[in-house]
N, C-alpha and C positions, 0 to 999 in steps of 0.2 A: 714677839713670837705670836701672840694672839692676833695682831694686825695682819701678819703674814698669812695666817690660816684663813682669815676673813677674805683677803684678796684672792687666795687660791680657790676658795669655795665659790666666790662670785664669778671667777673665771670659768670654772667648771659648769656653772649654771648657764652662763652666756654661750659656751660652746654647745651645750646640749640644745639650747633654744635654736641656735643657728642650724644645727643638724636637722632638727624637726622641720624647720621652715624649708630647708633644701629638699627634703624628702617629699614634702607635700606640693612642691611647685612643679606641676605637670608630670610627675612620676606616677606609674601605675600603683594602685593600692589593691589589697586583697579583696576589698568589698566591691569595687567597681570593675576591676579587671582590665581597665583601659585608662589611658591618659586623657586629660582634658583636651578638647579640640575647639577650634574657633567656632563661635556660635553660628556663623553663616555656612558651615560645612555639616552641621548636624541634620538639617532638613534636606534630604536628597530628593531630587525631582523624580516623579513617578516614571517607571519604565515605559517606554513607548510600546504601543501595540505592535505585535509581530506582523510584518508585511511580506516576508519572504518564506515560501514554503517549498518542500521537496515532495515530488510525486514519484512513487516507486512503480515501475512497470516492467513487463516482459517485452523486450523490444523485437520479438519475433511474432507477436500476436496480431497479425493482420486480420481485419482492417482497423483494429482498435488502437494499436500503437506499434509501429514497426519502422524500419529504415527503408527509405526509397533508394533509387539507383545512385544517388549522390551521398548516401550515408546519413541523410537528415532524418530525424524522427518525425513521422507523420502519422495520421490516422484519425479516426472518429473521436477517440478519447482525448487525443492531443488537442484537437480543435475545440472540443467541449470544455476541456480544462482551461484553455486559454480564454474562452468566452466567459466562463465562470469567474476566472481571476479578474478579468476586466470589470465585471459587475461588482466584485468584492473589493476592488481597489487594492489588490495584492499582486505579487508576481509568483509564478510557479516554475521551479526548475525540474526538469525531467531526468530521473535517475534510473537507468536500467539496473535491475537487481536479479538475484537468483530467486525465481518465483517460488521455489519450495521453502524459502526463508522469509517470505514477505511479512508474516505476522511478527516474526522476531525482529526484523528491521524496523517495523513500526514501533514496537514496544521499546526498542533501544534508542529511539529518537533519531535514527538515521534518515528516516523519511516521515512525512506528515500525512500523506495520502497513499492508500493502495487503490489505484485507479487504472484498471486495464482489463476490462471484461471480467470484473471481480464478482462472482456469483454469491448471492446470499444463501448461506447454509446454516443449519442449526449449530454445527461445530464451530463455525466462524463467528456466529453471534455470541459465543462465550468469550471470544478473544477481542473483538473489535466492535465499534459502533458503526452502523451503516446509514448512509444517506437514503433518501427516497429512491425507489427504483427508477432508472432512467431509460432502460432498454430491456425488452423481453428476449429470451433465448431458449433453446432446447438442446439436449444432448443427443446427437444422432449417431447412427452406426453407418460407417462408410466401408465399402469393399470395392475391389476392382471390378470393372464392368463385366468381365467374363466369369466372375465368381458364381458358383452354384448356390451360394448362401442367399436365402431370401427372408429368413426369420431369425429371431434370437435362438430358437431351438436348434437351428442349423449350425450354430456356433459351438455346440457341445464338442469338446475334445479339441478345439482349435485354439490358436494363439491370438490374443487381443492386445493391440497397442494402445497406449494412453499416456497422457502427460502426467508426470509425478506431481503429487500434492495439488491436483486440479479438481474442479467440481465434477468433471467427467469421471474421475476415479471415485469420488464420493458417491456419485449416482450409481456406478457399477456395484460398489460395495454395499449399497442399500438393498441389493437383491442377492442375498447370500446363496440362493439356489442356483442362480446364474453363475456366480463365481465358482461354485463347486463343480459346475458342469464343464467349464472350459479347461484347457490344458495349462495355459499360462497367461498371466497379465504382465505384459512387458511394459515397464515404465521408462519414459524418456524425459529428458530435461525440457524439451520443447515439442510442440505439436508438429512442427516441420519434420523433426526426426522421426516422430511416430508415423507420419504420412510416408516418409521414405522407406521405413521398414515394411510397410504394406506393399509399396511399389516394388520392393526387392523380393517380395514373396516370403519373407521370414515370418511376418504376421499375416493373419487371414482377414482381419478387420480392425477398424479404428473407431473408438468412441471419442467424440470431440464436440466442442461447441459448434452449433450450426452456423453462427455468425462467421467464425473463422473458416470453417470447412467450405462454405459456399464461395467465399472469396478466394481461398486457396485453389479450389477446383477450377474456378473460372480462369485464374492466372496460369494454371498448369495443364489445361485441357479437360474440360468437363466430360468429354466422351470416354475418358479413361476410368471413370468412377461410377459407382452406383450407390445410392442412398436407400437403406431399407425403410419400409413403411413403419416398422416398429422403432421406438426410440426409448430413451431413459428419462423422459419427462421434461416438462417446462420449468423454467427458472427465470430469475431476474437479475440484471446487472445493477450494482450500486457501488458507491465509493466508501471505502473503509477508513475510519479515523480512530485514534485512541479514545477510549471511553471517557477519559477525563476532558476531552476537547469539546465540551458541550456548546460553547459559543461559536466555535469554528464550524461545527456541524449545522447549527442554525443558519449561519451566514451562507453556507454552501447550499443548503436546501432552498433558501430564499433566492439565491442566484440562479439555480436550476429552474425554479418556478418562473422567474422573470424571463429566462431564455425561451421557455415554452410559450409564454404569453406574447412576447414581442416578435416571435417568428425566427429568432436566432437558432433555436434547436432544430426547427424544420429545415432550415437552410443547410445546416451541418449534416443532418440525416440524409437529405437528398443528394448531397455531394458524395456520400460514401455508400448509400444503399439503394439509390433510385433504380439501378439496373438489376437489383436482386429481388 
């Protein structure tokens, strides 16, 4: 009887030992939270540097970024972005977006650049990091050629067309007395729509980027329009990136500097603005 108890006790000890060995052989433990892995899989290779980026743009903003008669994206900013991408050793995909949602698209990671006649403003500086200025611009007032409007004061009680969420709208709102004097600020998704509203007689004037306006009027008959001597001030175009993308911004500024030094920038500028 004593011998049988000894054998049984020995058997129980052996079973417990086997169970402990089985549990420790590659099974997760509460301390580590993961199973053992082969030694050659523990040291992962460093992630490759990103080389593909997405540029968000309004594809109706001629001559900065728009579609030609074949539906292809062309423009000053398109050429400039391609030139910068070559200098940086990366590729850039062009993604048309709702311009009123541009900062949201950037923050969500859907795009990496806001690059399409994007004006530096105090409000935007709170949301994005800007590259160096690459083109100067101003916000002008356009009316039809036969309009009696000659000054800002003449627009009192009248309707003004402007693109929604644009620097033109910001410039107007920076002059609250002017805003109070007009009848309505009609906001449109694109500048083309704003122009058409003036042409249809529903709006009396349009506040718009000079770069776009000069190109639009040239394409649609300069004689139909009149630009007032007064405007809403000068500004600069730059590229917007996420504030966390410090290294990307440095590389972009370096590329833009190189393009200005080697003449690439001047060639692109002459292609789109030589006649303006």
